[in-house]
C-alpha positions in Angstrom: 26.2 3.8 29.5 23.6 3.2 32.2 23.9 6.8 33.2 23.4 7.9 29.6 20.3 5.8 29.4 19.0 7.5 32.5 19.7 10.9 31.1 18.0 10.1 27.8 15.0 8.7 29.6 14.6 11.9 31.7 15.0 14.1 28.6 12.4 12.1 26.6 10.0 12.1 29.5 10.3 15.9 30.0 10.0 16.5 26.3 6.8 14.5 26.1 5.2 16.5 28.9 6.4 19.8 27.5 5.0 19.0 24.1 1.7 18.0 25.6 1.5 21.2 27.7 2.3 23.3 24.6 -0.5 21.6 22.7 -3.0 22.3 25.4 -2.0 25.9 25.6 -2.1 26.3 21.9 -5.6 24.8 21.7 -7.0 26.7 24.8 -9.9 29.0 24.3 -9.0 32.6 23.6 -10.8 35.1 25.8 -12.6 37.7 23.8 -13.2 41.3 25.0 -16.8 42.0 25.9 -18.6 44.8 24.4 -18.2 47.7 26.7 -21.4 49.2 28.2 -21.6 53.0 28.1 -24.0 53.2 31.0 -22.1 54.3 34.1 -21.8 51.8 37.0 -22.5 48.7 35.0 -19.1 47.2 34.9 -19.9 44.2 37.0 -22.5 42.8 34.6 -20.6 43.0 31.3 -22.0 42.8 27.8 -25.3 44.7 27.3 -28.0 43.0 25.3 -29.3 44.6 22.1 -32.1 46.1 24.3 -29.9 48.1 26.6 -30.2 47.2 30.2 -30.2 49.8 33.0 -27.1 50.3 35.0 -26.1 48.2 37.9 -23.9 49.5 40.7 -20.3 48.3 40.7 -19.3 45.3 42.8 -16.7 47.4 44.7 -19.4 49.9 45.7 -21.6 47.0 46.9 -18.8 45.6 49.0 -18.5 48.9 50.9 -22.2 49.0 51.8 -23.1 47.6 55.2 -24.8 44.2 55.0 -28.4 43.7 55.7 -29.9 41.0 57.9 -28.1 37.6 57.9 -30.2 34.5 57.3 -28.8 31.3 58.7 -29.6 28.0 56.9 -28.8 24.5 58.1 -29.3 21.2 56.2 -27.7 17.8 56.6 -24.7 18.8 54.5 -24.2 22.6 54.8 -24.5 25.7 56.9 -25.2 28.7 54.7 -25.6 32.4 55.2 -27.8 34.5 53.0 -27.6 38.3 53.2 -30.9 40.2 52.6 -28.7 42.8 50.8 -29.2 41.5 47.3 -30.2 38.0 48.6 -26.5 37.0 48.1 -25.2 33.7 49.3 -22.3 35.0 51.4 -21.1 32.0 53.3 -21.2 28.2 52.7 -19.8 25.8 55.3 -19.6 22.1 54.4 -20.3 20.1 57.5 -19.2 16.8 56.1 -15.7 18.1 55.3 -13.1 19.3 57.8 -11.1 22.5 57.5 -7.6 22.1 56.0 -5.2 21.4 58.8 -7.9 21.6 61.5 -10.4 18.7 61.9 -12.2 20.5 64.7 -13.7 22.9 62.2 -15.8 22.6 59.1 -14.5 23.5 55.7 -15.7 26.9 54.5 -16.0 27.3 50.7 -17.9 30.6 50.2 -17.0 33.4 52.5 -17.1 37.2 52.8 -15.6 37.6 56.3 -12.3 39.1 54.9 -13.8 41.5 52.3 -12.5 43.3 50.3 -9.1 41.6 50.4 -10.4 38.0 50.1 -13.9 37.2 48.9 -15.8 34.3 47.4 -19.6 34.9 47.2 -22.5 34.2 44.9 -24.6 37.1 43.5 -27.7 37.2 41.4 -30.0 40.0 40.2 -32.4 41.3 37.6 -31.4 43.9 35.0 -34.3 46.3 34.2 -36.1 49.4 35.3 -37.4 49.2 38.9 -36.1 45.7 39.3 -34.0 44.3 42.2 -30.3 43.6 41.6 -27.6 42.4 44.0 -27.7 45.7 45.9 -31.4 45.8 46.5 -32.7 45.0 50.0 -35.0 42.0 50.5 -37.1 40.9 53.4 -37.6 37.5 54.9 -40.1 36.1 57.4 -37.4 34.5 59.6 -33.7 34.6 60.2 -33.1 31.0 61.0 -34.0 28.1 58.7 -33.4 24.4 59.3 -34.2 21.3 57.3 -36.8 19.3 59.2 -36.1 15.6 60.0 -39.2 14.6 58.1 -38.6 16.8 55.0 -36.4 16.4 51.9 -36.2 20.1 51.1 -36.0 23.5 52.7 -37.4 26.7 51.1 -36.0 30.2 51.9 -38.1 32.9 50.4 -36.9 36.5 50.2 -39.3 39.3 49.0 -38.8 42.6 47.3 -41.4 45.3 46.6 -40.4 48.4 44.6 -43.6 50.2 45.5 -44.7 50.6 41.8 -46.7 47.4 41.5 -43.8 45.1 40.7 -43.1 42.4 43.3 -40.2 39.9 43.1 -39.6 36.8 45.3 -36.1 35.2 45.3 -36.6 31.6 46.4 -33.8 29.3 47.4 -34.6 25.6 47.7 -32.1 23.4 49.5 -32.3 19.6 49.2 -31.5 16.8 51.6 -28.3 14.9 50.6 -27.4 17.4 47.9 -25.1 20.3 47.2 -27.4 21.5 44.4 -29.7 24.5 45.3 -32.6 25.6 43.2 -33.0 29.4 42.8 -36.2 30.7 41.4 -37.2 34.4 40.6 -41.0 34.9 40.8 -41.7 38.2 39.1 -45.2 39.6 39.4 -45.8 42.6 37.1 -48.6 44.6 38.9 -47.7 47.8 37.0 -49.4 49.1 33.9 -46.4 48.7 31.6 -44.6 45.6 30.3 -41.3 44.5 31.8 -38.3 43.3 29.7 -35.8 42.1 32.3 -32.6 40.2 32.1 -31.3 37.9 34.9 -27.7 37.3 35.8 -25.9 34.8 38.1 -22.3 35.4 39.1 -19.5 34.7 41.5 -17.2 37.2 43.0 -13.7 35.8 43.7 -10.3 37.1 44.5 -7.2 35.9 42.7 -5.3 35.0 45.8 -4.4 31.3 45.5 -5.4 29.0 48.3 -2.6 27.9 50.7 -0.8 24.7 49.9 1.6 22.5 51.7 5.4 23.0 51.2 6.7 21.4 48.0 3.1 20.3 47.1 2.1 20.7 43.4 0.0 23.9 42.9 -3.3 22.9 41.5 -5.6 25.0 39.3 -7.8 27.7 40.8 -9.8 29.9 38.5 -12.9 30.0 36.3 -14.3 27.1 34.2 -17.2 26.8 31.8 -18.7 24.0 29.8 -20.8 24.0 26.6 -21.7 21.2 24.2 -19.8 23.0 21.5 -16.7 24.2 23.4 -16.6 21.4 25.9 -14.7 22.0 29.2 -12.5 25.1 29.3 -10.5 26.6 32.1 -9.4 30.3 32.6 -6.8 31.4 35.1 -7.1 34.8 36.8 -4.2 35.9 34.7 -6.2 35.0 31.6 -9.2 36.9 32.9 -7.1 40.0 33.6 -5.8 40.1 30.0 -9.2 39.7 28.3 -12.8 39.3 29.2 -14.7 36.2 28.2 -17.9 36.4 26.2 -19.3 33.1 25.1 -22.9 32.5 24.0 -24.6 29.1 24.2 -27.9 27.5 24.9 -26.5 24.9 27.3 -23.8 24.4 29.9 -22.6 26.1 33.0 -19.9 28.4 34.4 -18.2 28.5 37.8 -15.1 28.6 40.0 -12.8 25.6 40.4 -10.2 24.9 43.0 -8.5 21.9 44.6 -11.1 19.4 45.7 -14.1 21.8 45.5 -16.1 23.6 42.8 -19.1 26.0 42.4 -21.2 26.6 39.3 -24.3 28.2 38.0 -26.5 26.0 35.9 -29.2 27.8 33.9 -31.9 25.8 32.2 -30.8 24.2 28.9 -32.3 25.5 25.7 -32.2 29.1 26.7 -29.8 31.5 25.1 -27.3 32.8 27.6 -23.9 34.6 27.7 -21.1 33.4 29.8 -18.7 36.1 30.9 -15.7 36.9 33.1 -14.5 40.4 34.0 -11.6 41.8 36.0 -13.2 44.3 38.3 -10.3 45.9 40.2 -7.2 44.8 42.0 -7.6 41.1 42.8 -11.3 40.9 42.3 -13.1 39.1 39.4 -16.6 38.4 38.3 -17.5 35.1 36.7 -21.1 34.5 35.6 -23.9 34.2 33.1 -26.7 36.5 31.8 -30.0 35.5 30.2 -32.9 37.4 28.6 -36.1 36.7 30.6 -38.3 38.1 27.8 -41.4 40.4 28.1 -43.7 40.3 31.1 -47.1 41.8 30.3 -49.0 43.9 32.9 -50.7 41.6 35.4 -48.6 38.6 34.5 -46.3 36.5 36.6 -43.1 34.9 35.3 -40.9 32.3 37.0 -37.2 32.2 36.1 -35.3 29.0 37.3 -31.7 28.1 37.7 -29.6 25.7 39.7 -26.6 26.4 41.8 -23.9 23.9 42.8 -21.2 24.5 45.5 -19.5 21.6 47.1 -16.9 18.8 46.9 -15.7 17.3 43.7 -17.2 13.9 44.6 -16.9 12.0 41.3 -19.8 9.7 42.1 -22.2 12.7 42.1 -20.6 15.3 39.8 -21.7 13.7 36.5 -25.3 13.7 37.8 -25.2 17.4 38.6 -24.5 18.4 35.0 -22.7 17.2 31.9 -19.0 18.2 32.1 -19.0 18.8 35.8 -16.9 15.7 36.4 -14.1 17.4 34.4 -13.6 19.9 37.3 -11.5 17.3 39.0 -7.9 18.3 38.2 -6.3 15.3 36.6 -3.8 17.3 34.5 -3.4 16.6 30.8 -3.8 12.8 31.0 -7.5 12.8 32.0 -8.4 10.0 29.6 -6.1 7.7 31.5 -6.6 9.1 35.0 -10.4 8.7 34.9 -10.4 4.9 34.4 -7.6 4.6 37.0 -9.7 6.3 39.6 -12.7 4.1 38.7 -10.6 1.0 39.3 -9.3 2.5 42.6 -12.8 3.4 43.8 -14.1 -0.1 43.0 -11.3 -1.6 45.0 -12.0 0.7 47.9 -15.6 -0.5 47.9 -14.3 -4.0 48.6 -11.6 -3.2 51.2 -13.1 -0.1 52.7 -9.7 1.6 53.1 -8.2 4.0 50.5 -4.7 3.1 51.6 -5.3 -0.5 51.0 -6.9 0.3 47.7 -3.8 2.2 46.6 -1.6 -0.8 47.4 -3.8 -3.2 45.5 -4.1 -0.8 42.5 -0.3 -0.5 42.4 0.0 -4.2 42.4 -2.5 -4.5 39.5 -0.6 -1.9 37.5 2.7 -3.6 38.1 1.2 -6.9 36.9 -0.2 -5.3 33.8 3.3 -3.9 32.9 5.2 -6.9 34.1 6.4 -8.0 30.6 7.6 -4.5 29.8 9.3 -4.1 33.2 10.9 -7.5 32.9 12.5 -6.4 29.6 13.8 -3.3 31.1 15.2 -5.0 34.2 16.7 -7.8 32.1 18.6 -5.2 30.0 19.8 -3.7 33.3 20.9 -7.0 34.7 22.8 -7.8 31.5 24.5 -4.4 31.7 25.3 -5.2 35.3 26.9 -8.5 34.3 29.1 -6.6 31.8 30.2 -4.0 34.3 33.6 -5.5 35.1 34.5 -6.0 31.4 33.4 -2.4 30.7 35.6 -1.2 33.5 38.5 -3.2 32.1 38.0 -1.6 28.7 37.9 1.9 30.2 41.3 1.2 31.9 42.7 -0.3 28.7 41.8 2.6 26.3 42.2 5.4 28.8 41.1 8.7 27.3 40.7 7.4 23.8 36.9 7.7 23.8 36.5 6.7 20.1 38.2 3.3 20.6 36.4 2.8 23.9 33.0 3.4 22.2 33.9 1.1 19.3 35.0 -1.7 21.7 31.9 -1.3 23.8 29.6 -1.5 20.7 31.4 -4.7 19.6 30.9 -6.2 23.0 27.2 -5.4 23.0 26.9 -6.9 19.6 28.7 -10.0 20.6 26.7 -10.5 23.8 23.4 -9.5 21.9 22.7 -6.7 24.3 20.8 -3.5 23.5 22.2 -0.9 25.8 19.0 1.2 25.3 16.7 -1.8 25.7 15.6 -0.7 29.1 14.3 2.8 28.0 11.3 2.1 25.7 9.5 -0.2 28.2 9.8 2.5 30.9 8.7 5.3 28.5 5.5 3.4 27.7 4.6 3.3 31.4 5.2 7.0 32.0 1.7 8.2 31.1 0.1 5.7 33.4 2.3 6.6 36.4 1.8 10.3 35.8 -1.9 9.8 35.6 -2.0 7.8 38.8 0.0 10.6 40.5 -2.7 13.1 39.5 -5.5 10.7 40.6 -3.9 10.5 44.1 -3.3 14.3 44.1 -6.7 15.4 42.9 -9.3 13.1 44.3 -11.2 14.5 47.2 -12.1 11.0 48.3 -8.5 10.7 49.6 -8.7 14.1 51.4 -8.4 13.4 55.2 -8.9 9.6 54.5 -7.2 7.4 57.1 -5.0 4.5 56.4 -3.4 2.8 59.4 -2.2 3.8 62.9 -0.5 7.2 62.6 -1.6 8.0 59.0 -5.0 9.6 59.5 -4.9 11.7 56.3 -3.7 10.3 53.0 -3.7 13.7 51.4 -1.3 15.1 54.0 2.4 14.3 54.6 3.3 11.5 56.9 3.5 13.2 60.3 6.3 11.0 61.6 8.1 10.6 58.1 8.0 6.8 58.5 6.9 6.2 54.9 9.5 8.7 53.4 12.3 7.1 55.3 11.4 3.6 54.1 11.0 5.0 50.6 14.5 6.4 50.7 15.9 3.0 51.8 14.1 1.3 48.9 15.5 3.8 46.5 19.1 3.2 47.7 18.6 -0.6 47.5 17.2 -0.3 44.0 20.3 1.7 43.0 22.5 -1.0 44.2 20.7 -3.6 42.0 21.5 -1.5 38.9 24.8 -1.7 37.0 27.5 0.5 38.4 28.7 3.2 35.9 32.4 2.8 35.0 33.1 6.4 35.9 33.7 6.7 39.7 32.2 10.2 39.7 29.1 9.0 37.9 28.9 6.1 40.3 28.9 8.5 43.3 26.3 10.7 41.7 24.1 7.7 41.1 24.4 6.7 44.8 23.7 10.3 46.1 20.7 10.9 43.7 18.3 8.6 45.6 19.0 10.3 48.9 18.6 13.8 47.4 15.4 12.8 45.5 13.9 11.1 48.6 13.9 14.4 50.5 11.0 15.5 48.3 8.9 12.6 49.6 9.0 14.1 53.1 6.6 16.8 51.9 4.4 14.7 49.6 1.0 13.5 50.6 1.1 10.1 52.3 -1.0 8.5 49.6 1.6 9.4 46.9 4.5 8.1 49.0 2.6 4.9 49.7 2.1 4.4 46.0 5.8 5.0 45.2 6.9 2.8 48.1 4.8 -0.2 47.0 5.9 0.3 43.4 9.6 0.4 44.5 9.3 -2.7 46.6 7.7 -4.6 43.7 10.3 -3.3 41.3 13.1 -4.5 43.7 11.6 -7.9 43.9 11.2 -8.2 40.2 14.7 -6.9 39.5 16.3 -9.1 42.1 14.6 -12.2 40.6 15.8 -11.3 37.1 19.3 -10.6 38.3 19.4 -13.9 40.1 18.2 -15.8 37.1 20.7 -14.2 34.8 23.5 -14.7 37.3 22.4 -18.3 37.7 22.5 -18.8 34.0 26.0 -17.4 33.8 27.2 -19.7 36.6 25.7 -22.7 34.8 27.4 -21.7 31.6 
């Protein structure tokens, strides 16, 4: 019966997750085909406005063009490279975060060194006659820019002159202590005719997923956008290859999301814009937004502003960047539970200054919160364990007559006032919390390369010496021995082998996850042992 309860428990758990996933998929935004532009060569800035924009060369053609001069920018948080060819941001190195698997190097988020096979760059440009786009060549007064010690911002100005009276300055402003960069277009119309430009901001990204550790859960990588009406939406590269997105709004942002990091373009709110995605060719995709600048009279100068974010999913700063940016942290479907769990975890960390210790204390708090439910479950198991000899005797008495065996077992349960399924419901109630905590530990960059003790220098990586997984396996075996033994010898052997087989997966899980499960198992063993002892003591007294 204990084995049946376990099977029902697993089936119900899987069913709940499957139904939740199906609901999410059913209510996901449907990508809409963009209006195709008839002008040749404009397939990397989709969706022409009512006032038809001039053509823009394709991204693939741009990638085959030799780069211009490389401008190197250094701040307290990043090392960036801007190419004068289009004024593109071609490389972004995060100096406060180590490369995956190599702490001697910095983490590189944006990069064009492996074009065209792998690419992740930021492009912007203007759409209009005699205006610079992402293929136009800019000039700069220097090739090296560094944030001064006594300054809070660094300005990098690129200039373009089309020779017909129109001058455009593309100005990046980097800020101390921030991953948000201001980008301003200063358009001076020195010609004799009015200009009616559009501006676009986009990312080019390939669909090759980032590498992951063996057996580690594959996290989301793809496009994401947010508006007040649609809220937070995600689009996989497979979604984008089937249909192009065209979403108009007067607020929000659009960008690229991956495990631990995100990038987004944030135009000024209150201005009508179109968010779009487009499958360019092969594995290459464009994700961006396009806005109407309006008319610029002869002799007038117009400034067009937007913000650009590219950095870690640090939850203490994401909400301040823009509304909805905190949703880029991948907490799975149980975000409403995972978010407060992380808040509690981070508050504990502020007190103990160690994420590993914070995980232990949070696990204890969760265990205390669910103590009454767990106690009911373990009490039911202990009572079933007490009846195990009598159940075995019944099985021997009735042999293969399952009908009589089931009837006799039900009469025994009724007589002893035991509900054989009493241990399932309390566990089911706890499942959403435990799954949410799993995603908190899996998706929080705060735990990335965070040390715990001694040999564990990265809670987001597997234990290098497998000490925690081995202890975890031992606790699972011990916990199995505390449970009632199934009457069937084959089932009993399966129940003994399952912890060993299941524990193999923990050898490849991040150390933070294994630490959580280990502490939870130890607390469960202590609780179950105490309940078994009290029930056995009561039986002896009787």
